[in-house]
N, C-alpha and C positions, 0 to 999 in steps of 0.2 A: 484437534478438530472434533474430538468426541464431546467437547464442551461448547461448541459454537452455538448450539441452540439456546444457551443461557442468555445470549446477547440479542435474541429476537425482539424483546421489548424496546430496545434502543436502536436497533438497526432495521427500520421498516424496509420491506422488500427483500430481506435476507432469504426468506423461504423461496421466493420466486427465482432469485439469483442462484441459489444452490441447486434448485431443480434444473435450471438451464445448464449449469455446469455438469451435473450428473448425466444429462441427456447426451452430452458429447462423448461419454465413455471415459476410459482410463487415460488415454493419451491424446488430448485435444490438440489440434494444430494451433500454431501461433496465429494471432489475429484478434480482431474485435468482434464481439458477439453482443447482441441486444436481447433483452427480456423485458417483460412488462414491469416498469418501475426502475429501470436502470440498464447498465451495460457492464461488460467485463472484457478485459484484455488477457490473453494468454501470452506471456512473455518468457523469454529465456535469454541468458547472457552470462557475462563474467562480472564479478564485483569490482568495485573501485576502492581505493584507500579511504578510510573513514574521515581522514582529515582533509580530503579534497571536496570542493564544491560547497554549495549552500543548501539550506533546508528549503523544503517546499511546503506549502499549505494550500488548502482548497476552501472555497466558500459555499459552493453549490452541492458538492458531493462529499460523502464520507468514503474513504478508502477502506476496503476489507481485502487484505492481501494474504493469500493462501500459498504456502510453499508446497509445490508438487514434488520437486526433486532438488537435491543439493541443499545449500543453505546460504544465508545472507546475514549481515549485521545491519541493524537499523539504529541510527542515532535519532534521539528525540529531544525536543525542548519546547516549552510553552512559548508561543509566538510573542507573548508580552515581554519575554526576556531576550528577544532577538531584534536585529535591526533590518528593516526592509532593504533589500539589495536590488530587486527587480520589481517594478510596479505590477499590480494585479492585471492579468490578461483574462478578460471575461470569456473569450472564445475558448481558451485552454483551461479555464478555471484553475489558474495557478498564480501564486505569488511566491516570491523567493525571499529568503531571509539569511543574513549572515549571523554567526555567533557560535557559541560552544554548545556541545551536546550536554544536556543535564543527565542523560541516561543512554546507555547503549545495550542492546539486546541481540543475541544471536538467535535467529529463527531458522529452525531446521525443518526438513521434510515432515509433513503431517501437522505442522503448526500454522497458526494464522495470527494476524494482528490487525487492529483497526486504528485509523487516524481520523479524528474529528476536526472541524475547522480551526480549533485552537491548538492543534498539534502540529508543530513544525517537525518534519520528518525527513531523514536522509536515508533512503533505502538502497539496497544493492551495494552494500559496502563490506569491507573487511578490515581487520586491524593487523593481521599477520599475513598469512599466505592468501593469495587470490583464490576464490572459490567460484563455482558455477551454480546457477540456479535456473529453475523453471517454475513459474508461478502464475497465479491468477490474481489480477488486480481488479476487484469488483468495485464499481462506483454506484453508491446508493444515494439518492437525493436527500439533502438536509431538509427536514420538515419543521 
């Protein structure tokens, strides 16, 4: 998180989103929150196996996911190398893809990651033992 400011030039609205997150304090309640230029969700749960489910991608929003507690594994692949499995749903801004992860990363408390429209991602996963997480999923509009 100490380096999140480096991404401000490519993540328009990041400052406003981070200010809205900070305004909630250290332990925000789960739910949806809006700010000028986007919105974010505070989520918590248990991870699923990495080999289950499909990748998702978004066309209207960039995901910025910040782990507050626990950890998760994230599978990633460029959507050009994946096969569409569920058509784009404009209301949910989500399209699903089947395929193999090109890369997997473990994201721990105090870390963040971003997914752009070309990034197929499978979040909230684990490769070994199940873990718990509490995180912020910030949605910043694609410009």
